[in-house]
N, C-alpha and C positions, 0 to 999 in steps of 0.2 A: 449446272448440270452443264452448257455448253461449253465452260470454260476450262471444265475435267475433261472435254475430249478434246479442246484446243489443245492445251496442257502436255495430254496424252499422244497426239498427231506429234507434235510438233519434238516430244523427246524422243517419237521412235525414228521419226525423219533424219533426224540428228543423230542414231545408233544408226543406221544404213537403210533405215525402213521404208516403203513405199505407201504412197497414196491414189487412189485408180479408182474409174472407173470400171465394169464387166459386164457388157450387155448379151442377153442373151434374150433366143427364141422358146416360146414355149408354145405347143397345137396339144387341143385335145376338141373333144367333145359337147365340153359345157363350162359355163364360166366358174362354178368350182371348183373342178377340178383342174382348171387352170391355176385358180390363188395358189389351191393348196402345193401343185409342181412347186410355184412360183415361194412360197414359202417355205417351200422342201428345199431348195433349193438351195437361198439366204442360208438357212443352217446349217446344211450340210459345206455348204463355206467358211461359215467360224467356224466349225469342228477343226480344219486344218490345222494339222500344226505350223504352229506362224503365222498369223493370224490372231490379229488384237483385237478390232471389231471390222462387223462389215453390218451395212444397212440395206434393205433392199426396196423399192419404189418394182407395183407393176403396170402397165400400163393396163390402160380399159381395150379387153379386148376387137377382134375383129376378124367380124364374121371371111373363113375362106374357104370357098367349096365347101365340105359337110362336115368343115370345120371349126373350129376358132380358134382366135391365134395372136402372142399378145409376145410383147418384150418385156423384162428383168431388167435393171439398171439395180446393180449392187457397188455400195461406195465401196470401196475394201480398203482396209490396212495392215500393213502384211509389214512382217521384223524385215523383212530383205526380198531385194529382186528374185532372189533365185524362190521363194518361196511363191510371190508372184507367177516365175512360168511355167511353174508344179500346176498350178492351181487351171490355170490356163492349159494346162497340156492335159492335166484328169477331164475339166468340164468343158473345154473347150466353146468358147466364147465368140459371139462372132466379131465383139466386138472391144480394142482395152482399153482406156484412154489415163496415159499413165499424166498424174495430176501432181506429184509433188516427190521428188526437189525437182528440176529444173535440168538434175542432170546425175546420174548414176554414174558409180564411177566401183570396178571389181577388181579385186584380186585377181591375179593367176589361177588358185586353188577355187574360188567364187566361180569363174566361166566354165573348171574343171569341174565343178562339180554339176552347173547348170544342165551346161553338153552334155552329161553325163545322162543325164534326168531325162531331158529330151532323146537321148536313144533307146534309154529302156522305155520310155512309153514308146517310144516309134516301135524296136522289136517288139514287144507285147501286142501292139492294135495290128502288127503282120503275122504273130504266133496266130492271134485272137480268129484272125480272116481262113487262115491258110488249114486250121484244125476245122471251122467251120463247113469249107468246096469243098477242100483236096478227098482225094479218094486216099487204098491207103496204102498203094503207088508214091506216092508224091510226103504222103505226114513220113514215109520212111524217107523220104531223100533226106525231108527236112531235118528231121532229125539228127540224119548222119552229119549236114552241117552245122548243125549245133554241136553234136560232139568234136568238129572240124574249130568250130571258134572259141567253142570253152579251150581246148589242146595250146592254138594259136596265142592267147588271152594268157593261158600259164606260161610261156613260153616268153613274155614276152614283161612278166613280170618277175622267172628267173632274171632275166637281163639286167632292171634295175638294179 
């Protein structure tokens, strides 16, 4: 079994994959909920497109005021650096440790995809915050800015 995992890891990395640890913090009122949250976190990462495998370990919870806090270490093998970046953008680990490869090489197309993914995630977060805290006037102003952004994007595409 370990031999299969080692071969899978080696083959994936030689094809542009990345092996990394992702570290998450979790907080809840009791130990069972923390364990369930940790297991759910690992399952969600595992279900992400481009994830080959993900294995998690939940640390023993410690008291933190009226809550319990813990960390979850997820060892993840992904098909590419762009997958790792997307997962980090979607799940916000408090730390990431790339185990292999020793060096990551990216084509300009991959760099473009990664940067666009970061930009879209950032935009979605800003939009969510604006929609939750803005009044009607601010929302209308944001909508007009978005329409302007779409028009600028269309013009850029026409130039290419």
